[in-house]
C-alpha positions in Angstrom: 25.3 17.8 -32.5 21.7 18.9 -32.1 20.9 20.4 -28.7 17.6 19.1 -27.3 18.0 20.1 -23.7 19.8 22.8 -21.7 20.4 22.2 -18.0 22.2 25.1 -16.5 25.6 25.1 -18.2 25.2 21.6 -19.6 24.0 21.0 -23.1 22.5 17.6 -23.9 22.3 16.4 -27.5 19.7 14.1 -28.9 22.0 11.1 -29.1 22.9 11.5 -25.4 19.3 11.4 -24.1 18.8 7.6 -24.1 22.2 6.7 -22.6 21.6 9.3 -19.8 18.1 8.0 -19.1 19.6 4.5 -18.9 22.5 5.5 -16.7 20.2 7.4 -14.3 17.8 4.3 -14.3 15.0 6.4 -15.6 14.1 4.3 -18.7 11.7 2.0 -16.7 9.8 5.1 -15.5 9.7 6.5 -19.0 8.4 3.2 -20.4 5.8 3.0 -17.6 4.5 6.5 -18.3 4.4 5.9 -22.0 2.3 2.7 -21.6 -0.1 4.7 -19.4 -0.3 7.6 -21.9 -1.3 5.1 -24.7 -4.0 3.6 -22.5 -5.6 6.8 -21.4 -5.4 8.6 -24.8 -9.0 7.8 -25.8 -10.4 8.9 -22.4 -12.4 12.2 -22.5 -13.0 14.5 -19.6 -15.8 17.1 -19.3 -15.1 20.7 -18.2 -17.0 19.9 -14.9 -14.8 16.9 -14.2 -11.7 19.0 -14.9 -12.9 21.8 -12.6 -13.7 19.3 -9.8 -10.2 17.7 -10.3 -8.6 21.1 -10.0 -10.4 21.9 -6.7 -9.5 18.4 -5.3 -5.8 18.9 -6.3 -5.7 22.3 -4.7 -7.3 21.1 -1.5 -5.0 18.0 -1.2 -1.9 20.3 -1.6 -3.3 23.0 0.6 -3.1 25.6 -2.2 -6.0 27.9 -1.1 -5.0 31.3 -2.3 -3.8 32.4 -5.8 -0.5 33.4 -4.3 0.1 29.9 -2.9 -0.8 28.4 -6.2 1.7 30.6 -8.1 4.4 29.9 -5.6 3.8 26.2 -6.0 4.0 26.5 -9.9 7.3 28.4 -9.7 8.7 25.9 -7.2 8.1 23.0 -9.6 8.9 25.0 -12.7 5.4 24.7 -14.1 2.9 27.0 -15.7 -0.9 26.7 -15.6 -1.4 24.9 -19.0 1.3 22.4 -18.0 -0.4 21.8 -14.7 -3.7 21.3 -16.3 -2.8 19.1 -19.3 0.1 17.1 -17.9 -0.8 16.7 -14.3 -4.5 17.3 -13.4 -6.1 16.1 -16.6 -3.7 13.2 -16.9 -4.4 12.0 -13.3 -8.1 12.4 -14.0 -7.9 10.3 -17.1 -6.0 7.6 -15.2 -8.7 7.4 -12.6 -11.4 7.2 -15.3 -9.4 4.4 -17.1 -9.1 2.4 -13.8 -12.9 2.7 -13.2 -13.9 1.9 -16.7 -11.5 -1.1 -16.9 -12.0 -2.7 -13.5 -14.9 -1.0 -11.8 -17.3 -3.8 -12.6 -14.8 -6.4 -11.2 -14.3 -4.9 -7.8 -16.8 -6.9 -5.9 -15.5 -10.3 -7.1 -11.9 -9.1 -6.7 -12.7 -8.0 -3.2 -14.2 -11.3 -2.2 -11.1 -13.1 -3.6 -8.8 -10.8 -1.6 -10.9 -10.5 1.6 -9.1 -13.3 3.5 -5.9 -11.3 3.3 -7.6 -7.9 3.9 -9.4 -8.8 7.1 -7.6 -7.3 10.1 -6.8 -8.9 13.5 -5.6 -7.9 16.9 -3.9 -10.7 18.7 -1.6 -11.5 21.6 1.7 -13.2 21.1 4.5 -14.7 23.1 7.6 -16.0 21.4 10.2 -18.2 23.1 12.8 -20.8 22.1 12.4 -22.7 25.4 9.9 -25.5 24.9 9.4 -26.1 28.7 9.0 -22.4 29.3 6.4 -22.2 26.4 4.3 -25.0 28.0 4.6 -23.4 31.5 3.5 -19.9 30.2 0.6 -21.5 28.3 -0.7 -23.2 31.4 -0.3 -20.0 33.5 -2.5 -18.1 31.0 -5.0 -20.9 30.7 -5.4 -21.2 34.5 -5.5 -17.4 34.8 -2.5 -17.4 37.2 -1.1 -14.4 35.3 -2.3 -12.3 32.4 -1.1 -12.7 28.9 0.3 -9.2 29.0 2.3 -9.8 32.2 3.9 -12.9 30.8 4.6 -11.3 27.4 6.3 -8.3 29.1 8.6 -10.7 31.1 9.2 -13.6 28.8 8.5 -12.9 25.1 11.6 -12.7 23.0 10.3 -10.5 20.2 9.4 -6.8 19.9 5.8 -7.7 21.0 7.2 -7.8 24.6 7.1 -4.0 24.7 3.4 -3.9 24.1 2.4 -6.7 26.4 2.2 -9.2 23.5 -0.5 -7.1 21.7 -0.1 -6.8 17.9 -2.4 -5.1 15.5 -4.7 -4.2 14.0 -2.9 -5.8 11.1 -4.1 -7.4 7.9 -3.9 -11.2 7.7 -2.0 -10.8 4.4 0.8 -9.1 6.3 1.3 -11.9 8.8 3.4 -15.1 8.4 1.2 -17.5 6.5 1.2 -20.2 9.2 0.2 -17.7 11.8 -2.4 -16.0 9.6 -4.0 -19.4 8.9 -4.2 -20.1 12.6 -5.8 -16.7 13.3 -8.2 -17.0 10.5 -9.8 -20.1 12.1 -9.8 -18.7 15.6 -12.6 -17.2 17.7 -12.0 -14.0 19.7 -10.5 -15.0 23.0 -9.3 -18.4 21.8 -5.9 -19.4 23.2 -3.7 -21.8 21.3 -1.1 -24.2 22.8 2.5 -23.6 21.9 3.2 -24.0 18.2 6.5 -24.0 16.2 7.2 -21.0 14.0 10.8 -21.0 12.6 13.2 -21.4 15.5 10.6 -20.3 18.1 7.5 -21.5 19.7 4.6 -19.2 19.8 1.6 -18.8 22.1 -1.2 -16.9 20.4 -4.6 -15.6 21.3 -7.0 -13.9 18.9 -8.3 -10.7 20.5 -10.4 -9.2 17.8 -11.3 -9.8 14.1 -12.0 -6.7 12.0 -13.6 -7.8 8.7 -12.6 -5.8 5.6 -15.3 -3.7 4.0 -15.7 -2.6 0.4 -16.0 1.1 1.2 -14.7 3.9 -0.9 -11.1 3.8 0.4 -11.0 0.0 -0.2 -12.4 0.5 -3.7 -9.6 3.0 -4.5 -7.0 0.6 -3.1 -8.2 -2.4 -5.1 -8.3 -0.3 -8.3 -4.7 0.7 -7.7 -3.8 -3.0 -7.2 -5.5 -4.0 -10.4 -4.0 -1.1 -12.3 -0.5 -1.9 -11.1 -0.8 -5.6 -11.9 -2.0 -4.6 -15.4 0.9 -2.2 -15.8 3.5 -4.7 -14.6 2.2 -7.3 -17.1 2.7 -4.8 -19.9 6.1 -3.8 -18.7 7.2 -7.5 -18.6 6.9 -7.6 -22.4 9.7 -5.1 -22.9 
């Protein structure tokens, strides 16, 4: 039996590694990282890029002093070369791979996804009582009571606690039927009661917040495209 790993008092032989990884459900992660390593192998990083990545890593982890950095390395059982080669440089290569592969596609991908990325703030009342839904709708329409007052008193969902107000929330995170209704609404537009599952809803769009292709959105979309690419490769195993 050839020892390949010593964990405390436990000796793990080569032939035990794969069964252990499988039993601990770590094989998918190992396969994932292996696919990434193969993809980023040709990527080169300049000393300036590595130095900048170091500083960014230290700032994000609030490792300002050398003492803090050494303590962090000891806590995670790392040394400086390991941190550089297997963490910082690897992460830098991954980011460069994402940008090289999908950077030129971001604008078209953003336009394709924009309908789901736009955010809305809306007011909602849910009730299972059809007559009550009509009555509440007319009260709001005639301004007899405010939407918030009626939501506090009559809405049967968690939105009652906020006076019916929900959001900002991306349209892609809303029930498709409701998202479709909100996407064609104008701010302030009140809709008559509509069925949604077992309930009737009264909804009014308060605010539309269009998605913008800023830096944070670019990073998010790159992550999405990278994950989709990775899942496609994993599906072949």
